[in-house]
N, C-alpha and C positions, 0 to 999 in steps of 0.2 A: 794229646796233653793237658792228660790226669796228672801227669808226673811232676806239670806247676803248679797245680791246685792243693791235691791231695798234703795233708801233713805230716811229719816225719816226726815219726818217734825213737828218741836217741836208743832207748831200750834194743830196738831193734838195730841199732847197728854195733852193739857189744855182746861180745859173746859172752857175757853171763846173764842171765834174766834174772837173779836174786840180788838184785842192788836194793838196797833199801834207800828210798827217795830223801831219807837223811842224812844219809853218809855222805863222805868227800868221792871223788872219783878218785881212782890211782893213777899214777903215774903212767904205767903199761894202757890201761884202762883210754886215758888223757889223749894219749899218741895215738890207740887206736880209731879212738871217734873221728880224731883230727886226717887222719888217712882214709877211711870210711866217709868221712864230710866233703873231699876233694874228690875221691872217685865219683863221689852222688855228684856233687857239683860240676863235672866232667860229664855224667851223663846225663845231665836234665840240660847242659849248654847243645849237647850233640842232639838231642829230642830235639830242642829249640828250632837248632842250625835244620835239622829234617822235616820240621815244621814247614819253616819260613820258605827252604827251595820247593817244599811241595804246593805251597801255596804261591808261589812268586807273583801271578800274574793278575791276584788279588790285591795281592799288596802294594803292588806299582800303581794298580786302578783307583785302591783306597789313596794312597801318596800324591796319583795327580790329581784326585777328587778336591785334597785339600787344598795343594798348590793351587786348583784354580779356583776354590773358596776364597782363600788370601788374596787369590790378586783383582777377585770381583769384589771384597770388601774395600782392600784398596783401592779400587774405581771407585767404592759407592764414597767414599770418604771421603775422595777428590770432589764428586758431585756435591757432594754433602756442604765442603770446602766451599767452593764456586757458590753453590746456592746461598751460602750465607753472605758471602763479599758481595751477588749479589744484590739481596736484600741489605745489605747494607750500606751500599751505593744509592741504588735506588729501591727506595719505600715502596714493598708492594701492593700497601692499601691504597696509596694513592694512583697506581697504574689501573688496580682493582676499580677502583671508584671511579675513574675514565671511561674505560670499557663500558662500565654498568651505567651510565651516564649516554654514552654513545649507541648503545643498545636501545634506552630509552628513547632518544631521539628519532633513531632509526623507524621506533615503533610507530611514535608518532607520525612522522613521514608517511609512512606506510598507512595508518589510519587517515590520515589528511586524503589521498590521495585516491583510495578508496571510497570515500565519503564524496568524493569530488569526479569520479569514474558514476558514481551513484548519481550524482545531480545531473553530470552529462547523461546519463541516459536515459532519464527522465525528461528533461529537455527536449532531448528529440524526440521520445514517445507522446510526449505533448503535442511539439509541433507538427509529427506525420497526422494526430488525431484532428488538427484543427485544419491540415490542408487536406484530410479526407474529408471535415464539415463541408468545404467549400467543393469538394467533387460532388458530393449526396446533392448539397443543393442546388449544384448544374443538372444533373440529371432527372432534378423532379422529386427527390425521395427525403421528403421533407421531413416525415417522422422521423428518421433517421438519423436526419441532420439535425434537428430538436431535443434528441435524447442525447448526442453526442455531445451539441450544448450545455445543454444541464449539467451534463457531469463532469466536463471540463470546468464549470463557473465553479463546481466545488472542487473539484482537483488546485486551480488556479487561487482558492479562498478570494473571492470577487468579492470585494464589499465597498459600499456606498456611503460609509459613515466617515466621521473625523478620523479614526483610527489607520483607515486605511492608508493615509501618508505616510504616518509613523510603521506600520510594516513593512511599506514599501522603502524604507533608510533603510532595514535589517537585513532586505533579501537583495540577493543578486539581481544587476539590470536587467540580466535576458528574465527575469520573471515580468518585469514592467512590460517590456515586447511584447513577450507572451499574452498578458492582458488584452493589449492594445492589440492585438492580432485576434484574439476572444470579444473584442467589443465589436471590431469590424463584419466577425461571421454574425452576430446576433443581430447586428444590424443588419446587415444582408439579408437574413435568413426571416427578418421581421419585418422588413421593405417587402419581399415577396409573399410575404402571406397575407399580409395586409393589401396586397394588389390582389392576392388571388380573391380573398373576402369581398374585394368591390366589383370585379369580375364577377363572381356568384351572386351578390344580391344590391340588383338595382331596382330604382323606379321607371319604370316605361312610360313616360309623359302621353306618348300616341294613344295608349290605349288604357291609361289611368291604372297602372296595374303594378302592383310586385310582383316582380321577378325572382323567384332563387333557380340556379343554376346549378346542377350537382357536378357538371367538368366543366372546368376554365381550362385555360393555357395563356400563360403570361410567361416573356423572353424568351418564347421559341420550348418551354416545357410544356407541350400537351397532356391531354386525361386526367389532371388532376384533379380527383374527388374532393367535394364539399367536406365531406366529413374526415378527410384524412389533414384538411387545411387546419380547420377546428382542431382533431387531435391535437395536430404540430403547436399549434400556439398556444394550448392548453398543457402539455408537453414542456416546454420553453416558456413560458409564467407569463403570456402574453394574452390570454383570451382577451381579458377585460380592454386590454388598448386593442387588439383586433374587431375588437363588436363593437367598439365606440360608435363608429361611425353607420355600420348598418343602425345602431340604436336612434341617433338622430335622424338617419332616413325615414324608419317607422315610423316615431315621433311626428316628425314634421308632415309626411304624408299619408299615412294611415291613422295614428291616433288620432291628432288632433281634428280631421274630418269626421271620427266616429265619435266623438264627444262632442264638438261644436254643435253638429246635427244642422247645419244652415248653408243648404238645404239638407233633410234627411238623410242618410247614407246608410247603403248595403251594400254588403260583400259578398262574393262568388268565389269561390276555390275554383283551379282548373289543373288538373292535373296532365301533362304530356308524360306519352312513354314509347320505349323503344326497346323491342324484345321484352316484354317484361319487365323494366328496369327504369325508374323515374329518371327524366332527362331535365326536367324543368314543372317548378311549381308555382302557379300565380294565384295573387290576391289580387283580385279586380273589385277597385273601387266604383259602384255605382249609384250617382248622384241622384234623387230621385224628383221628378220634373214635378210632382203633382204641389201647385205653389197652396193647397187649402190648408197644408200639414204646417203649424203653424209652433204648435208646443211637443215637445218629444216629452214622455215620460221617461223616470229610471230606468226602467224594464229596458226600454228599449237600447238607450245606449249603455245599461251594462251587458246584453245579450250581445251588443257589436265588440264593446270591449273583448270579452269573453269569446268570439269567436276569432277575434283576430288573436288573442294570446296561446288560442289552440292549434293556430296555425302556423305561430311562431316556434310552439314547440314540439311540433312534430314533424312539418318540412325544411325548417331552421336548426334546431335544436338538435332532431335525429331522436325527441322523448330522452335526453338525457338530462338527469335532474340538476348537477353541479351545473352544465353549462345554461340552464332556462336560471338556475340563482345567478347566476350573473350577470347574465340578458336582463332578468328582473331590476337587479340593483341598480344598474345603466337607463333603465325606461321609468320608475318605478315613482322618482321624484316629479319627475315633469308631467308624467301622467296623472298621479293624483294632486298637484296643482292644477291641471286641466279640467277636470273633473268638478274640482269643486269653483272655480272658478264660471265655467261654464255652466254650471249644472247644480250644485247643491246649494251656491253664494245665492243663486235666483226662487228656489223654492224655498228655503228657509226665513222667515217674515223678519223685517228688520224690529218690528214690534214683537215682544215678548209675551204682551196678554191676549195677540191675537190666534 
């Protein structure tokens, strides 16, 4: 195909090469030039025809691709026209806004369902824990039950103030039911622990002694240790309530005779053991039969009170400081009043000059 692209020099077509560029061609030269140009044209056409024939498949493929491109462009033009017509008939921004709003609504619904599912799971879990508390109580595992009740109190956000009513109004009604069930569990374990305590610490009138029993049985629950009962009461937060009746018992039958000293009182400790383990501890109260003893000094009263306190600390509170402090808060106001009214008020003179 070089014949198509190479430039043609007119001088090559003339017989004479000594032509002056400024001189005109003669008639013979012009006829010769025309003839030779025609021959050259025929030659070029022949070359082009040969090239096309030799590359027929390539040109056919090229024309087919061009035809396909034209067809596709027409289809694309039709689609664009349809889209423009659709947009003009139904504004796409409105549909997009509706789709976005629907997506937002579906997401909110999914979030609400997820939160509801989590709430249901939490409620089921709390209900199962409350059920397990009752089972623990019936099985005598009072420490485990007490710790579970304490944990559920925090989980259920139990409150006893005025804000509790407003809080319940904002929460699902099922939480109120769960709180009621928790209250039942709390009262059940509280009643059980108090009964264990009453069974463990008693005043035996027959032998005039305070008895501390280290294993008790209540409601078919056997062999619960006194230390376990105290630990459970401490865990659930009712230690002062559980020791209140014991404190009343101690003031009435032990502290009052020790301070009153009419007649003078002696205390004797007695420990019962089985296989090296304490089963019972007694603080026996022995009233003196010596009628000659009329006045008892403060040292005797102090010694008796200290003996009682040491017995309580060792055999009832298991040498646990916080437990003893709790018991002291329950007994000290009445104990101090007894000491003042029965001893100090009598030894302090009415007249300051004496």
